C-alpha positions as CSV (number, residue, x, y, z in Angstrom):
1,M,211.1,110.2,26.0
2,T,212.3,107.8,23.3
3,R,214.6,109.3,20.8
4,T,214.4,108.6,17.1
5,L,217.4,107.6,15.1
6,S,218.1,110.3,12.5
7,D,219.0,109.6,8.9
8,E,222.4,111.1,9.5
9,R,223.0,108.7,12.4
10,L,221.8,105.8,10.3
11,A,224.2,106.7,7.6
12,E,227.0,107.0,10.1
13,A,226.2,103.4,11.4
14,A,226.1,102.1,7.8
15,G,229.5,103.6,7.0
16,V,231.5,102.0,9.9
17,V,233.6,99.1,8.6
18,P,236.3,96.9,10.2
19,S,240.0,97.3,9.9
20,E,242.0,94.7,8.1
21,R,243.2,93.3,11.4
22,Q,239.6,93.0,12.7
23,L,238.6,91.2,9.5
24,R,241.3,88.7,9.8
25,W,240.4,88.1,13.5
26,Q,236.7,87.6,12.6
27,E,237.7,85.1,9.8
28,R,239.6,83.0,12.4
29,E,236.3,82.4,14.1
30,F,237.4,80.0,16.8
31,T,240.6,80.2,18.8
32,A,242.2,78.2,21.7
33,F,243.2,79.8,25.0
34,V,246.0,77.9,26.8
35,H,246.3,78.7,30.5
36,F,249.5,77.1,31.8
37,G,252.1,78.2,34.3
38,M,252.8,78.4,38.0
39,N,249.2,77.9,38.9
40,T,249.2,74.6,37.1
41,M,251.9,73.4,39.5
42,T,250.3,74.8,42.6
43,D,246.7,73.8,41.8
44,R,245.4,77.3,42.0
45,E,243.4,79.7,39.8
46,W,245.0,82.9,41.0
47,G,248.6,82.6,42.3
48,L,249.7,84.7,45.3
49,G,253.0,85.8,43.7
50,H,256.5,85.0,44.8
51,E,256.0,81.3,44.3
52,D,259.3,79.4,44.2
53,P,260.4,79.0,40.5
54,A,261.6,75.5,41.4
55,L,257.9,74.5,41.5
56,F,257.7,74.9,37.7
57,D,259.1,71.7,36.3
58,P,256.6,70.0,33.9
59,A,257.8,66.5,33.0
60,D,256.4,66.2,29.5
61,V,255.6,69.4,27.8
62,D,254.4,68.6,24.3
63,V,253.3,71.7,22.4
64,D,252.8,69.8,19.2
65,Q,250.2,67.7,21.0
66,W,248.5,70.9,22.0
67,M,248.4,72.1,18.4
68,R,247.2,68.8,16.9
69,E,244.3,68.7,19.3
70,I,243.5,72.4,18.8
71,R,243.4,71.8,15.1
72,A,241.2,68.7,15.6
73,G,238.8,70.9,17.6
74,G,238.2,73.2,14.7
75,M,240.3,76.1,15.9
76,R,242.5,78.4,13.8
77,G,244.6,80.1,16.4
78,V,246.0,79.8,19.9
79,I,246.7,82.4,22.7
80,L,249.2,81.5,25.4
81,T,249.2,82.9,29.0
82,A,252.7,84.2,28.8
83,K,252.3,85.6,32.3
84,H,249.3,85.3,34.6
85,H,248.5,87.5,37.7
86,D,251.1,85.6,39.9
87,G,253.8,87.2,37.7
88,F,255.7,84.1,36.7
89,C,256.9,84.4,33.1
90,L,257.0,81.5,30.7
91,W,259.8,83.2,28.8
92,P,263.2,84.2,30.2
93,S,262.4,87.9,30.6
94,A,265.3,90.2,31.2
95,H,263.2,92.4,33.5
96,T,262.5,90.0,36.3
97,S,264.1,86.9,37.9
98,H,260.7,85.3,38.3
99,T,260.8,83.3,35.1
100,V,261.4,79.9,33.6
101,A,265.1,80.7,33.6
102,A,265.1,80.3,37.4
103,S,263.3,77.0,37.2
104,P,264.6,73.5,36.7
105,W,262.5,73.0,33.6
106,R,264.8,72.5,30.5
107,G,267.7,73.1,32.9
108,G,266.8,76.7,33.2
109,S,267.2,77.3,29.4
110,G,263.6,76.8,28.4
111,D,261.3,79.3,26.7
112,L,257.7,78.1,26.5
113,V,256.6,81.2,24.6
114,R,259.1,80.3,21.9
115,E,258.2,76.6,21.8
116,T,254.5,77.5,21.6
117,A,254.9,80.1,18.9
118,E,257.0,77.8,16.7
119,A,254.6,74.9,17.1
120,A,251.7,77.2,16.2
121,R,253.4,78.1,13.0
122,R,254.2,74.4,12.2
123,H,250.5,73.7,12.5
124,D,249.3,76.7,10.6
125,L,247.7,78.4,13.7
126,A,247.8,82.1,14.4
127,F,249.7,82.8,17.6
128,G,248.8,85.3,20.3
129,V,249.8,86.2,23.8
130,Y,248.1,87.0,27.1
131,L,250.1,89.3,29.4
132,S,248.5,90.1,32.7
133,P,248.7,93.8,33.6
134,W,248.2,92.8,37.2
135,D,251.5,91.3,38.7
136,R,251.5,90.0,42.3
137,T,255.3,89.5,42.3
138,E,256.7,92.7,40.8
139,A,257.5,95.2,43.6
140,R,256.9,98.2,41.3
141,Y,253.2,97.3,40.9
142,G,251.2,100.3,42.1
143,S,254.0,102.7,41.6
144,G,252.6,104.4,38.5
145,R,255.1,105.2,35.7
146,A,257.8,102.8,37.0
147,Y,255.5,99.8,36.8
148,D,254.2,100.9,33.3
149,D,257.8,101.0,32.2
150,F,258.3,97.5,33.5
151,F,255.1,96.2,31.8
152,V,256.0,97.9,28.5
153,A,259.4,96.3,28.6
154,Q,257.9,92.9,29.0
155,L,255.3,93.6,26.3
156,T,258.1,94.7,24.0
157,E,260.0,91.4,24.6
158,L,257.0,89.4,23.5
159,L,256.3,91.5,20.5
160,T,259.8,91.5,19.1
161,G,261.2,88.1,19.9
162,Y,258.5,85.6,18.7
163,G,257.5,86.3,15.2
164,P,254.1,87.5,14.0
165,I,251.6,88.0,16.9
166,S,247.9,87.8,15.9
167,T,246.4,88.9,19.3
168,V,247.5,90.7,22.4
169,W,244.9,89.8,25.0
170,L,244.7,92.2,28.0
171,D,242.2,91.6,30.8
172,G,241.1,93.8,33.7
173,A,241.2,91.2,36.5
174,N,242.5,92.5,39.8
175,G,242.0,91.1,43.3
176,E,244.0,93.6,45.3
177,G,240.9,94.8,47.0
178,P,240.2,98.2,48.5
179,D,243.3,98.2,50.7
180,G,245.6,96.8,48.0
181,D,248.0,98.5,45.6
182,V,246.3,100.6,42.9
183,Q,248.0,100.8,39.5
184,L,246.4,103.0,36.9
185,Y,247.4,101.4,33.6
186,D,248.6,103.6,30.8
187,W,246.4,101.8,28.2
188,D,247.2,104.3,25.4
189,R,250.9,103.7,25.9
190,Y,250.4,99.9,25.7
191,Y,248.3,100.2,22.5
192,E,250.9,102.4,20.9
193,V,253.6,99.8,21.6
194,V,251.4,97.0,20.0
195,R,250.6,99.1,17.0
196,R,254.2,100.0,16.4
197,L,255.7,96.6,16.9
198,Q,252.9,94.3,15.7
199,P,250.5,96.4,13.5
200,D,248.6,93.3,12.4
201,A,247.7,92.2,15.9
202,V,244.3,92.9,17.4
203,I,244.2,94.1,21.0
204,S,241.4,92.3,22.8
205,V,239.1,92.9,25.8
206,C,240.9,95.9,27.5
207,G,241.7,97.1,24.0
208,P,240.2,98.9,21.0
209,D,239.8,96.0,18.5
210,V,237.9,93.1,20.0
211,R,235.1,93.5,22.7
212,W,234.6,91.2,25.6
213,C,231.1,89.8,25.5
214,G,230.7,90.5,29.3
215,N,230.9,87.1,30.9
216,E,233.1,83.9,31.0
217,A,230.2,81.5,30.9
218,G,229.8,81.2,27.1
219,H,226.6,83.2,27.2
220,T,225.8,85.2,24.0
221,R,223.4,88.0,23.2
222,A,220.4,87.2,21.0
223,E,221.4,90.0,18.7
224,E,225.0,90.9,18.5
225,W,226.2,94.1,16.8
226,S,229.7,95.1,15.7
227,V,228.8,98.7,15.2
228,V,228.5,100.2,18.7
229,P,229.2,103.4,20.7
230,A,232.9,104.2,21.1
231,S,232.4,104.5,24.9
232,L,232.4,100.7,25.1
233,R,236.1,100.8,24.4
234,D,236.8,102.4,27.8
235,A,239.4,100.0,29.3
236,E,238.7,101.2,32.8
237,R,235.0,100.5,32.4
238,I,235.8,97.0,31.1
239,A,238.2,96.4,34.0
240,S,235.6,97.4,36.5
241,R,233.3,94.6,35.2
242,S,236.1,92.0,35.2
243,Q,236.9,89.5,37.9
244,R,237.7,91.1,41.3
245,S,238.2,88.0,43.5
246,D,239.2,84.4,43.2
247,D,235.9,82.9,44.3
248,G,235.2,80.5,41.4
249,A,231.7,82.0,40.8
250,F,232.7,84.6,38.2
251,S,233.4,82.0,35.5
252,R,229.6,81.2,35.2
253,L,228.2,84.7,36.0
254,V,225.9,86.1,33.4
255,R,224.7,89.7,33.4
256,S,221.7,90.9,31.4
257,D,222.1,94.6,31.8
258,E,223.7,95.2,28.4
259,D,221.7,92.9,26.1
260,D,221.2,95.6,23.4
261,L,224.3,97.5,22.3
262,G,223.8,98.4,18.7
263,S,220.1,98.3,17.5
264,R,218.5,101.5,16.1
265,P,216.9,102.3,19.5
266,A,220.2,101.7,21.3
267,L,222.1,104.0,18.9
268,A,219.5,106.6,19.2
269,E,220.0,106.9,23.0
270,T,223.7,108.0,22.6
271,D,225.6,110.7,20.9
272,D,228.9,108.8,21.0
273,D,230.9,108.2,17.9
274,L,230.3,104.8,16.4
275,V,233.1,102.3,16.0
276,W,233.6,98.7,14.7
277,Y,234.1,96.7,17.9
278,P,233.1,93.0,17.5
279,A,232.4,90.7,20.3
280,E,234.4,87.7,21.5
281,V,232.8,84.9,23.7
282,N,235.4,83.4,26.0
283,T,234.9,80.4,28.3
284,S,236.8,77.3,29.5
285,I,236.3,73.7,28.7
286,R,236.5,73.1,32.5
287,P,235.1,74.9,35.6
288,G,238.6,76.5,36.0
289,W,241.0,78.2,33.7
290,F,244.0,76.1,34.8
291,H,244.1,72.4,35.0
292,H,243.0,70.7,38.2
293,E,242.9,67.0,38.4
294,G,239.8,67.1,40.6
295,E,237.9,68.6,37.6
296,D,238.7,65.8,35.2
297,A,235.1,64.6,35.5
298,Q,233.7,68.1,34.9
299,V,234.8,68.7,31.4
300,R,232.1,70.2,29.3
301,D,230.7,67.8,26.6
302,A,231.2,68.5,22.9
303,E,227.5,69.1,22.3
304,E,227.4,71.9,24.9
305,L,230.5,73.5,23.4
306,F,229.0,73.1,19.9
307,E,226.0,75.1,20.9
308,I,228.2,77.8,22.2
309,Y,230.0,77.7,18.9
310,R,226.8,78.0,17.0
311,R,225.6,80.9,19.1
312,S,229.0,82.8,19.0
313,V,230.5,82.2,15.6
314,G,227.0,81.7,14.3
315,G,225.9,84.9,16.1
316,N,228.4,87.5,14.7
317,S,231.0,86.9,17.4
318,G,234.4,85.1,17.8
319,F,234.8,82.1,20.2
320,L,237.8,81.7,22.5
321,L,237.8,78.3,24.3
322,N,240.3,77.6,27.0
323,I,242.0,74.2,27.2
324,P,244.5,73.9,30.1
325,P,247.4,71.5,29.9
326,T,248.1,69.2,32.9
327,R,250.9,69.5,35.3
328,A,252.9,67.2,33.0
329,G,252.4,69.6,30.1
330,V,249.9,67.9,27.8
331,F,246.1,68.1,27.2
332,A,244.3,65.6,29.4
333,A,242.5,62.7,27.8
334,P,239.0,63.9,28.7
335,D,239.7,67.3,27.0
336,V,241.2,65.6,23.9
337,A,238.1,63.4,23.5
338,V,235.8,66.4,23.7
339,L,237.9,68.4,21.3
340,R,237.9,65.7,18.6
341,R,234.1,65.3,18.9
342,L,233.6,69.1,18.8
343,G,235.8,69.3,15.6
344,S,233.6,66.7,14.0
345,L,230.4,68.6,14.8
346,I,231.8,71.8,13.4
347,G,233.1,70.0,10.3
348,E,229.6,68.6,9.7
349,L,228.1,72.1,9.4
350,S,229.4,72.7,5.9
351,E,228.6,69.1,4.9
352,R,225.0,69.6,6.0
353,D,224.5,72.7,3.8
354,I,222.1,71.7,1.0
355,A,221.6,75.1,-0.5
356,A,223.7,74.1,-3.5
357,A,221.1,71.6,-4.5
358,A,218.4,74.3,-4.9
359,A,217.5,76.5,-7.8
360,V,218.2,80.2,-6.9
361,T,216.1,83.1,-7.9
362,T,216.1,86.8,-6.9
363,G,213.3,89.1,-7.9
364,G,211.8,86.1,-9.8
365,E,214.9,85.9,-12.1
366,P,217.4,83.0,-12.1
367,A,220.5,83.7,-9.9
368,V,223.3,81.9,-8.2
369,L,224.1,81.4,-4.6
370,P,225.9,84.4,-3.2
371,T,229.6,84.4,-2.4
372,R,232.0,87.0,-1.2
373,D,233.2,87.5,-4.8
374,E,229.6,87.5,-6.1
375,P,227.4,88.8,-3.3
376,W,223.7,89.3,-3.4
377,F,223.2,93.1,-3.5
378,A,219.9,93.6,-1.6
379,E,217.7,96.5,-0.7
380,P,214.8,96.4,1.8
381,G,212.1,94.2,0.3
382,A,214.5,92.1,-1.8
383,V,213.9,88.3,-1.7
384,L,216.2,85.4,-2.5
385,R,214.4,82.1,-3.0
386,L,215.8,78.6,-2.8
387,T,213.7,75.9,-4.5
388,W,214.4,72.2,-4.3
389,P,213.2,69.5,-6.8
390,E,211.4,67.8,-4.0
391,A,210.7,68.4,-0.3
392,V,213.8,68.5,2.0
393,E,214.2,68.6,5.8
394,I,216.2,71.4,7.3
395,D,216.8,72.6,10.9
396,G,218.7,75.8,10.3
397,V,219.4,78.7,7.9
398,V,222.9,80.4,7.7
399,L,223.2,84.0,6.5
400,A,226.3,86.2,6.2
401,E,227.0,89.8,5.2
402,D,230.2,90.9,3.5
403,I,231.3,92.8,6.6
404,A,234.2,94.4,4.8
405,H,231.4,96.8,3.7
406,G,229.8,97.1,7.1
407,Q,226.9,95.5,9.1
408,R,223.7,96.9,7.7
409,I,220.8,94.5,8.0
410,D,218.3,95.5,10.7
411,E,215.7,92.8,10.1
412,V,215.5,89.7,8.0
413,V,212.7,87.1,7.7
414,V,213.0,83.5,6.5
415,D,209.8,82.0,5.1
416,A,209.2,78.5,3.8
417,V,206.9,77.0,1.2
418,I,205.7,73.6,2.5
419,D,203.7,70.7,1.1
420,G,200.4,72.0,-0.4
421,G,202.0,75.3,-1.3
422,S,201.2,77.1,1.9
423,R,203.8,79.6,3.3
424,V,205.0,79.8,6.9
425,E,207.4,82.1,8.7
426,L,210.4,80.1,10.0
427,A,212.7,82.7,11.5
428,R,213.1,86.4,12.0
429,A,216.3,88.2,13.2
430,A,217.7,91.7,13.5
431,S,221.5,91.5,13.3
432,I,223.4,89.3,10.8
433,G,226.9,90.5,10.4
434,Y,229.7,88.0,9.8
435,R,227.5,85.0,10.2
436,R,224.1,84.2,11.7
437,I,222.9,80.6,12.2
438,L,219.1,80.6,12.7
439,D,218.1,77.5,14.5
440,L,214.7,75.9,13.5
441,P,212.6,73.0,14.5
442,V,213.1,70.2,11.9
443,V,210.8,71.1,9.0
444,S,210.1,69.8,5.6
445,V,210.2,72.5,2.9
446,L,209.9,72.8,-0.8
447,A,211.4,76.3,-0.9
448,L,212.9,79.0,1.3
449,E,212.7,82.7,0.9
450,V,215.1,85.1,2.6
451,R,213.6,88.6,2.7
452,V,215.5,91.7,3.8
453,V,212.9,93.7,5.7
454,S,215.0,96.6,7.0
455,A,218.6,97.8,6.5
456,R,220.8,100.8,7.2
457,G,222.1,101.0,3.6
458,P,222.7,98.8,0.6
459,V,223.4,95.2,1.7
460,R,225.9,92.7,0.5
461,I,224.9,89.1,1.4
462,S,227.9,86.9,0.9
463,S,226.3,83.5,1.9
464,V,223.0,81.8,2.2
465,G,222.8,78.3,3.5
466,A,220.2,75.7,4.6
467,L,221.2,73.0,7.1
468,A,219.9,69.5,6.9
469,P,219.4,67.9,10.3
470,S,222.4,66.2,11.9
471,I,222.4,62.4,11.9
472,G,220.0,61.1,14.5
473,R,218.2,64.3,15.1
474,G,214.5,64.2,14.8
475,P,211.6,66.6,15.5
476,E,211.6,65.7,19.2
477,A,215.1,67.1,19.5
478,A,214.3,70.4,17.8
479,R,215.7,73.5,19.6
480,G,213.3,76.0,18.1
481,E,214.1,79.5,16.9
482,R,216.8,81.7,18.4
């Protein structure tokens, strides 16, 4: 029997808002992941542990090159794999000998976490860290409290020695298998350490602030909600759906069993408390997460990554893109070329917005384009109209809610007035949230009307945009609605 969402439940959903740290994370939009370490040297994805530290000796580490190309790609932050599953630390941890201090790199006096953090600040990029809870070198792994003490000690080093940390990224990957060591992580203890030492940092994936989208392929849901049942925060549940073996197939695996997490019908089926838990889409520019020379011809092209950007950042999610440095310690030429092209495509989005050239009306009265400082306050049935002096071509509409006050739109429709004065429906969507890019076939319009059909409470629209087609794109290249 289908349950009906009560008015009280609807009001609860309307009242859920993000924390300040979650707002800052969402506004960063697009972040780089940098997988670099022992696996880079051994040409593996998952190291076995206990690798000889002498193997780590990159000849030409250039963290400023990383940051320049990350900025060129349109990203606003960077997360470094300070320690992957093999257990080798890119900083001189006092709690293990398996670190850069035991390597020949920088004469044993190097600290790649410090170099990366300082370079990120020089280039005005937020800096975050990935610290794998699974450690294939540490003998205490599987011992319970003793291993948690070790993990917390390393986490404390990273959170106290490297300035402001924007993100602590914790995953649930574990390839020990049914006969391997079992370590039940004390997630609450980890969270307490992060909150105490870096209160502005979001804790992502196996954490309460940012939700994993559920795959590493770059796949996005058609409707993404930030207000979802609190049970989705269960770290053990997340870990159970994470990678369990180093088989190479997981990076492109897409499940479809959780396509609807926050619609009215979905919320009606659970009595869980509701929380703000926004989605992050993570994928790699290459088939693997670490650099492998044999994959140099398999770098994703900029157009494919731009579509992921449009569906993630333009679909109420964040986008985390991995770019792995080479064994020498720099981004490879094919990756750099793609990043620069990607950054150009992202930059063109704002240049293609022609809404400012239109006359704006709401309720038939003159108005101005909404902004965060002057939002369009809309109730169900409200219409905002953009009218141009003459017909214009568009291939997309961009909408945004002021999510500091929640995610409230349940349904919105975009209609067009075309030559001859007839009206056609161009797009319809349920969720909007931080930003929603509605792709259209290329169409010539005299006016657009954005109509709020259904909402969970009073709505604040902070942006309405209309995208002119990109150069060289004609009707034959139209992607159609999403």
